[in-house]
VMD Tcl script that draws the C-alpha trace (Angstrom):
set ca {
  {-111.02 23.16 -36.52}
  {-109.43 25.97 -34.55}
  {-105.64 25.84 -34.79}
  {-103.92 27.71 -32.00}
  {-100.31 27.15 -32.99}
  {-98.08 25.14 -35.30}
  {-94.65 23.84 -34.33}
  {-92.23 21.34 -35.77}
  {-90.93 18.76 -33.29}
  {-87.53 17.09 -33.44}
  {-85.94 14.56 -31.07}
  {-82.83 15.08 -28.98}
  {-80.74 12.66 -26.95}
  {-79.30 15.72 -25.17}
  {-81.99 18.40 -25.08}
  {-79.75 21.04 -23.46}
  {-77.16 20.64 -26.21}
  {-79.86 20.84 -28.91}
  {-81.40 23.99 -27.41}
  {-77.94 25.60 -27.29}
  {-77.30 24.63 -30.93}
  {-80.52 26.22 -32.26}
  {-80.33 29.28 -30.02}
  {-76.67 30.06 -30.68}
  {-76.56 29.18 -34.38}
  {-79.90 30.59 -35.52}
  {-80.57 33.22 -32.84}
  {-83.45 31.21 -31.41}
  {-85.37 32.30 -28.32}
  {-86.53 29.75 -25.75}
  {-90.29 29.97 -25.26}
  {-90.70 26.93 -23.02}
  {-88.31 24.53 -21.37}
  {-88.97 21.65 -19.02}
  {-87.63 18.12 -18.55}
  {-89.62 16.76 -21.51}
  {-89.70 19.44 -24.22}
  {-88.24 22.80 -25.11}
  {-89.67 25.23 -27.63}
  {-87.33 27.49 -29.56}
  {-88.67 30.31 -31.74}
  {-86.66 31.28 -34.81}
  {-88.09 34.15 -36.91}
  {-91.64 33.39 -35.81}
  {-91.38 29.63 -36.38}
  {-91.34 27.25 -33.43}
  {-89.18 24.16 -33.17}
  {-90.14 21.79 -30.38}
  {-87.15 19.83 -29.09}
  {-88.34 16.66 -27.38}
  {-86.02 14.85 -25.00}
  {-85.56 11.10 -25.09}
  {-84.22 10.91 -28.63}
  {-81.78 8.19 -29.60}
  {-79.38 10.38 -31.57}
  {-80.11 8.53 -34.82}
  {-79.80 10.39 -38.12}
  {-83.24 11.58 -39.17}
  {-84.31 13.84 -42.04}
  {-86.47 16.63 -40.59}
  {-87.55 18.68 -43.57}
  {-86.29 21.82 -41.81}
  {-84.73 24.41 -44.09}
  {-83.14 27.69 -43.09}
  {-82.67 30.36 -45.76}
  {-79.44 32.29 -45.24}
  {-77.72 34.99 -47.31}
  {-74.44 33.02 -47.65}
  {-74.55 29.22 -47.65}
  {-70.73 28.88 -47.46}
  {-70.56 31.04 -44.34}
  {-73.63 29.33 -42.87}
  {-72.09 25.88 -43.40}
  {-68.95 26.98 -41.54}
  {-71.10 28.26 -38.68}
  {-72.99 24.94 -38.49}
  {-69.70 23.07 -38.09}
  {-68.39 25.61 -35.54}
  {-71.59 25.11 -33.50}
  {-70.98 21.34 -33.32}
  {-73.01 20.28 -36.36}
  {-71.85 18.43 -39.46}
  {-72.25 18.67 -43.22}
  {-73.43 15.76 -45.35}
  {-73.23 17.78 -48.57}
  {-70.68 20.54 -48.93}
  {-72.04 23.66 -50.61}
  {-70.96 23.77 -54.27}
  {-71.37 26.39 -57.00}
  {-74.06 25.57 -59.52}
  {-74.42 26.93 -63.05}
  {-71.97 29.75 -62.38}
  {-73.85 30.93 -59.27}
  {-72.62 30.81 -55.67}
  {-73.69 27.72 -53.70}
  {-77.38 27.67 -52.86}
  {-77.65 24.52 -50.74}
  {-75.86 22.79 -47.84}
  {-77.12 19.60 -46.22}
  {-76.43 19.62 -42.48}
  {-76.83 17.58 -39.29}
  {-77.41 19.11 -35.85}
  {-75.77 17.84 -32.66}
  {-78.54 15.25 -32.19}
  {-78.51 13.66 -35.64}
  {-81.40 15.72 -37.08}
  {-80.74 16.55 -40.74}
  {-81.68 19.98 -42.09}
  {-80.65 22.18 -44.96}
  {-79.37 25.68 -45.49}
  {-80.44 27.38 -48.68}
  {-79.81 30.70 -50.36}
  {-82.44 32.63 -52.26}
  {-81.75 32.19 -55.93}
  {-81.81 34.99 -58.47}
  {-85.05 35.08 -60.47}
  {-84.92 33.19 -63.77}
  {-84.58 35.48 -66.78}
  {-87.79 36.06 -68.69}
  {-87.97 35.81 -72.45}
}
mol new
graphics top color blue
foreach p $ca { graphics top sphere $p radius 0.5 }
foreach p [lrange $ca 0 end-1] q [lrange $ca 1 end] { graphics top cylinder $p $q radius 0.2 }
display resetview
């Protein structure tokens, strides 16, 4: 099989709003946009945003690694998203995870790279 491209597709009740969310929050670049689907590239990965969604909450499996989960969570909310799990410190380390929802009900997470485990 020859694979030409891989993209992850999510649904949007309001495609314009979803495109704005991913472009403004994550610095995405629109590769394609028509009345049915938009493609937004973020750091070499492509998210397809398909119109006609119902706005229902759906887990996507998308994860965005950011340097500061607390700051990232605030930016998600400022961009119109929501948090389902506030970032919390864990084992004396800064928060490493925030569970989020975009403007269309698509759930994703923010994560921070953890320090390597000490070796014995």
